[in-house]
N, C-alpha and C positions, 0 to 999 in steps of 0.2 A: 237673391238670385234674380227675382223679377225686376228689381231696380237696375241691375246690370243690363238686362235685356232692353229695358226702356232707354237707358243711356246709349246703348249700342244703336238702337233704332234711330234715336235723335241724331247721333253723330253721322250715321249712314245717310239719313235724309239731308242733313246739312251739306255733306260731301257731294251728294248728287246735285243739289241745287247749285252749288259753286261750280261743279264741273260743267253743267249745262247752261250756266248764266250767259256765256258768250256764244252759245250755239247759234241759232238763227232766229232773228226777228227782222221783218222787212216791211217797208212801206213803199208803195208805188203811187204814182200820180204826182201832183205838185203840192208841196208843203208851203210854198211862199218863199220869200226872200231868204237866202242863206245868210246867217249872221256874219257880218264882216269882222275881220280881225287883223291885227298886225303882230307877227311873231318873229323871233330871230331864226335865221338859218344856221347851219353848222359853222359858218364863218363869222357869225355875229351881226350880219347885215339884216336889216328889217325887211320883212316881206308882208305885203298887204293883199289880202284875197281879192278885193275889189279891183285891183290892177289887172286882173284876168278877165274882167267883163268882156264879152264878145267871143269867148271860146268856152267849150265844155271843160269842166274841171272834175277830176276824180280825187276826192280827199280820202286818205286812208289813215285812220286813227290806229296807232299801234303802240306797243311797248317792246322793250328789248328782252323781256322775260317770257314772251309769248311764242311758243313754237308755231302756232297757226299763223302768227303775223309774218314769220319768215316765209312760210308757204304762200302767203298772200303776195309777198314781194315778187315771187315768180309769176303770178298772175298779172300783177301790175306791169312787170317788164314786158310781157306779151302785149298788153294794151299799148304801152309806150312804143314798142316796135311796130305795131300795126297802124297806129294813128300818127306817129311822129309829132310834129309841132301843133297839129290840129287840136289835140286834147292835152291839157295840162294835168300831169300827175303830181300830187302833193302829198307827201307822207308827213303826218304830224305825230311826233313821238311824245308820249305822255310821261312826264316825270323821270328824265334821265339826263346823262351827261353826254357831251359831244364824243368823248372817248369811247364810252359804251356803245353809242349809236354806230360809230365807225367800226368798232370791233365786231358787232353783231351783223350789221347790214352791209359791211364791206363794199363790194363793187357797186351796189345799188345806189350809194350816196352820190356817185358821180353821174348817174343817169337821169335823175329828176330831182325835184326840190324836196329837201328834208328840213322840217322845222321842229323846234323844241317848244312844246306847250308848257310855258312857265307862267301862264296867265289864266289857266282854267278854261281855255276855249272848248275843251272836250265837253264841259257841262252845257254850253250853249247848243251843242249838237246832240245832246242827250245820249252820250256814250255810256252805256251800261256794261258793255263787254267789248273786247277787242279780238280780232281786228274788226273795225267798223268802216264800211265804205259808204261814202256820200257822193252822189253824182249831182253836179250843178250845171244847169244849162247856160247858154250864152247870155241870158238876161239876168242871171244871178239867182234863179229859183232852184230849190232842191227838187229834183225829179225822182230820186231813188235813195233809199237809205237801208242798209243791211248790217246787222251784227253777225259775225261769223264769216267763214271763208266764202268768197264770191268768185266764181269762175270768170275768166277773162271774156269768154264768148258771151256770157250773160251781160257783163258790163258793156261790151260793144253793142249788143242788141238794144240795151236801154238807150244808149247814145244815138243809135240809128233811128229808133222809134221817135225820139224827141227832136231829131235833127231835121 
């Protein structure tokens, strides 16, 4: 009986760790240069991050199996609506197909750039949980990084602080 209780405790602990793995960890300040990358968009065209030097970039690392990632899309849409072309929003979908991405993210795929991470770019950005937001300034430096849902007002405040 004691063995069953111990196994139950271990399983419960593991479950809690997994549930909260993507909750919230953040970094403020400047981390240095954002790692450059080239990834395919949903049409198979190559996209290179460094082509966006000169404007703020909000990277969103997501998956199609993450309900919080879909909620993050709503926040990113507000950022996009508020900033227009002044801020580039780029969603990087980890490990999925174009079909799944279009099915899950539907109308959002026409509003900003969606890329497929087929090269492990997520590891360069230390993605341990999704959604993960990374804000990059005009000089290509990471100024903010957060795993977990990030409110659009907070994203806008970070951009204004650094702008």
